[in-house]
TORKOL-4160 file (C-alpha; in steps of 0.2 Angstrom, whole numbers, padded with zeros to 4 digits, m for minus):
159
<pt num="1" X="0800" Y="0728" Z="0474"/>
<pt num="2" X="0782" Y="0717" Z="0473"/>
<pt num="3" X="0773" Y="0714" Z="0456"/>
<pt num="4" X="0759" Y="0727" Z="0458"/>
<pt num="5" X="0741" Y="0718" Z="0463"/>
<pt num="6" X="0730" Y="0720" Z="0446"/>
<pt num="7" X="0746" Y="0715" Z="0436"/>
<pt num="8" X="0747" Y="0699" Z="0448"/>
<pt num="9" X="0727" Y="0697" Z="0446"/>
<pt num="10" X="0728" Y="0696" Z="0429"/>
<pt num="11" X="0744" Y="0685" Z="0423"/>
<pt num="12" X="0733" Y="0673" Z="0437"/>
<pt num="13" X="0717" Y="0674" Z="0426"/>
<pt num="14" X="0729" Y="0667" Z="0412"/>
<pt num="15" X="0726" Y="0651" Z="0424"/>
<pt num="16" X="0713" Y="0642" Z="0415"/>
<pt num="17" X="0705" Y="0632" Z="0433"/>
<pt num="18" X="0687" Y="0621" Z="0439"/>
<pt num="19" X="0677" Y="0629" Z="0448"/>
<pt num="20" X="0672" Y="0622" Z="0465"/>
<pt num="21" X="0658" Y="0625" Z="0479"/>
<pt num="22" X="0666" Y="0619" Z="0497"/>
<pt num="23" X="0651" Y="0617" Z="0507"/>
<pt num="24" X="0652" Y="0614" Z="0527"/>
<pt num="25" X="0640" Y="0616" Z="0543"/>
<pt num="26" X="0641" Y="0630" Z="0554"/>
<pt num="27" X="0640" Y="0633" Z="0572"/>
<pt num="28" X="0624" Y="0632" Z="0569"/>
<pt num="29" X="0618" Y="0620" Z="0561"/>
<pt num="30" X="0615" Y="0629" Z="0546"/>
<pt num="31" X="0623" Y="0625" Z="0529"/>
<pt num="32" X="0638" Y="0635" Z="0523"/>
<pt num="33" X="0645" Y="0638" Z="0508"/>
<pt num="34" X="0656" Y="0650" Z="0495"/>
<pt num="35" X="0665" Y="0646" Z="0478"/>
<pt num="36" X="0681" Y="0643" Z="0480"/>
<pt num="37" X="0694" Y="0640" Z="0463"/>
<pt num="38" X="0709" Y="0639" Z="0474"/>
<pt num="39" X="0707" Y="0621" Z="0477"/>
<pt num="40" X="0721" Y="0611" Z="0475"/>
<pt num="41" X="0724" Y="0590" Z="0475"/>
<pt num="42" X="0741" Y="0591" Z="0488"/>
<pt num="43" X="0745" Y="0571" Z="0493"/>
<pt num="44" X="0738" Y="0553" Z="0486"/>
<pt num="45" X="0746" Y="0545" Z="0502"/>
<pt num="46" X="0738" Y="0549" Z="0512"/>
<pt num="47" X="0725" Y="0557" Z="0502"/>
<pt num="48" X="0724" Y="0578" Z="0506"/>
<pt num="49" X="0715" Y="0592" Z="0497"/>
<pt num="50" X="0719" Y="0610" Z="0500"/>
<pt num="51" X="0707" Y="0626" Z="0501"/>
<pt num="52" X="0712" Y="0645" Z="0504"/>
<pt num="53" X="0701" Y="0653" Z="0510"/>
<pt num="54" X="0699" Y="0672" Z="0512"/>
<pt num="55" X="0699" Y="0678" Z="0529"/>
<pt num="56" X="0687" Y="0691" Z="0525"/>
<pt num="57" X="0675" Y="0678" Z="0519"/>
<pt num="58" X="0658" Y="0673" Z="0528"/>
<pt num="59" X="0662" Y="0658" Z="0530"/>
<pt num="60" X="0679" Y="0659" Z="0538"/>
<pt num="61" X="0676" Y="0657" Z="0556"/>
<pt num="62" X="0665" Y="0644" Z="0555"/>
<pt num="63" X="0679" Y="0632" Z="0544"/>
<pt num="64" X="0691" Y="0639" Z="0559"/>
<pt num="65" X="0679" Y="0632" Z="0573"/>
<pt num="66" X="0672" Y="0616" Z="0560"/>
<pt num="67" X="0680" Y="0602" Z="0558"/>
<pt num="68" X="0675" Y="0593" Z="0540"/>
<pt num="69" X="0670" Y="0601" Z="0523"/>
<pt num="70" X="0665" Y="0595" Z="0505"/>
<pt num="71" X="0674" Y="0603" Z="0491"/>
<pt num="72" X="0660" Y="0600" Z="0478"/>
<pt num="73" X="0668" Y="0601" Z="0458"/>
<pt num="74" X="0655" Y="0611" Z="0450"/>
<pt num="75" X="0651" Y="0602" Z="0430"/>
<pt num="76" X="0649" Y="0615" Z="0413"/>
<pt num="77" X="0630" Y="0614" Z="0417"/>
<pt num="78" X="0631" Y="0622" Z="0437"/>
<pt num="79" X="0637" Y="0640" Z="0433"/>
<pt num="80" X="0622" Y="0647" Z="0442"/>
<pt num="81" X="0629" Y="0639" Z="0458"/>
<pt num="82" X="0645" Y="0646" Z="0455"/>
<pt num="83" X="0638" Y="0663" Z="0454"/>
<pt num="84" X="0625" Y="0662" Z="0470"/>
<pt num="85" X="0638" Y="0655" Z="0478"/>
<pt num="86" X="0650" Y="0669" Z="0476"/>
<pt num="87" X="0632" Y="0683" Z="0478"/>
<pt num="88" X="0631" Y="0690" Z="0496"/>
<pt num="89" X="0611" Y="0678" Z="0493"/>
<pt num="90" X="0611" Y="0674" Z="0511"/>
<pt num="91" X="0602" Y="0659" Z="0511"/>
<pt num="92" X="0611" Y="0649" Z="0495"/>
<pt num="93" X="0605" Y="0635" Z="0501"/>
<pt num="94" X="0585" Y="0637" Z="0498"/>
<pt num="95" X="0576" Y="0628" Z="0484"/>
<pt num="96" X="0595" Y="0618" Z="0482"/>
<pt num="97" X="0595" Y="0597" Z="0480"/>
<pt num="98" X="0608" Y="0593" Z="0491"/>
<pt num="99" X="0611" Y="0579" Z="0505"/>
<pt num="100" X="0618" Y="0575" Z="0521"/>
<pt num="101" X="0640" Y="0572" Z="0519"/>
<pt num="102" X="0651" Y="0569" Z="0532"/>
<pt num="103" X="0649" Y="0574" Z="0551"/>
<pt num="104" X="0631" Y="0581" Z="0542"/>
<pt num="105" X="0642" Y="0592" Z="0530"/>
<pt num="106" X="0631" Y="0597" Z="0513"/>
<pt num="107" X="0635" Y="0590" Z="0499"/>
<pt num="108" X="0629" Y="0596" Z="0483"/>
<pt num="109" X="0616" Y="0589" Z="0469"/>
<pt num="110" X="0624" Y="0585" Z="0452"/>
<pt num="111" X="0641" Y="0590" Z="0455"/>
<pt num="112" X="0655" Y="0583" Z="0444"/>
<pt num="113" X="0663" Y="0576" Z="0459"/>
<pt num="114" X="0661" Y="0578" Z="0479"/>
<pt num="115" X="0677" Y="0575" Z="0489"/>
<pt num="116" X="0672" Y="0575" Z="0509"/>
<pt num="117" X="0688" Y="0580" Z="0520"/>
<pt num="118" X="0693" Y="0582" Z="0540"/>
<pt num="119" X="0704" Y="0597" Z="0540"/>
<pt num="120" X="0720" Y="0591" Z="0548"/>
<pt num="121" X="0730" Y="0608" Z="0545"/>
<pt num="122" X="0726" Y="0625" Z="0545"/>
<pt num="123" X="0741" Y="0639" Z="0540"/>
<pt num="124" X="0742" Y="0655" Z="0536"/>
<pt num="125" X="0745" Y="0662" Z="0518"/>
<pt num="126" X="0745" Y="0679" Z="0517"/>
<pt num="127" X="0726" Y="0686" Z="0516"/>
<pt num="128" X="0719" Y="0668" Z="0517"/>
<pt num="129" X="0719" Y="0652" Z="0525"/>
<pt num="130" X="0726" Y="0636" Z="0520"/>
<pt num="131" X="0714" Y="0623" Z="0527"/>
<pt num="132" X="0721" Y="0605" Z="0523"/>
<pt num="133" X="0708" Y="0592" Z="0524"/>
<pt num="134" X="0709" Y="0573" Z="0524"/>
<pt num="135" X="0698" Y="0562" Z="0510"/>
<pt num="136" X="0687" Y="0554" Z="0518"/>
<pt num="137" X="0675" Y="0549" Z="0503"/>
<pt num="138" X="0673" Y="0554" Z="0485"/>
<pt num="139" X="0660" Y="0552" Z="0474"/>
<pt num="140" X="0661" Y="0556" Z="0453"/>
<pt num="141" X="0651" Y="0555" Z="0438"/>
<pt num="142" X="0657" Y="0554" Z="0419"/>
<pt num="143" X="0640" Y="0562" Z="0408"/>
<pt num="144" X="0645" Y="0579" Z="0412"/>
<pt num="145" X="0658" Y="0593" Z="0410"/>
<pt num="146" X="0669" Y="0603" Z="0419"/>
<pt num="147" X="0667" Y="0621" Z="0421"/>
<pt num="148" X="0683" Y="0632" Z="0422"/>
<pt num="149" X="0688" Y="0650" Z="0426"/>
<pt num="150" X="0698" Y="0659" Z="0414"/>
<pt num="151" X="0701" Y="0677" Z="0413"/>
<pt num="152" X="0688" Y="0683" Z="0422"/>
<pt num="153" X="0673" Y="0671" Z="0414"/>
<pt num="154" X="0666" Y="0656" Z="0414"/>
<pt num="155" X="0673" Y="0643" Z="0400"/>
<pt num="156" X="0668" Y="0626" Z="0396"/>
<pt num="157" X="0679" Y="0610" Z="0388"/>
<pt num="158" X="0671" Y="0597" Z="0377"/>
<pt num="159" X="0683" Y="0581" Z="0382"/>
């Protein structure tokens, strides 16, 4: 007997996770981004990560067509970015600081870490697509703390 959707969501909410905004360039060269909690490292050799994108998400088709994406791991000071990229705001990049990364994909300013990837595989995963990216560049900063998501809200940890 399958588990109830609400029970499953509640159980998963007990897993504290980091918060990321995954960014890419659209077919029209426009910067796109979405808040993603379904992110994971996959392999060290070669360096691979995965992100899971809902098939109904506005960026899904751009992922299918695109070749690169950037995982921007958010710091505690960037909760507003998580909320912005989870919203339906049409121009999420207006007024934001960001630069151009791999193949012009947007890299958010002041992220705790950035991971620039080239898409190597895409797999069906229920109502999501699992995109595997080979890591081509990373950057980190040591002067900030991570933003966490836990039990349906944001949390911070001091290290």
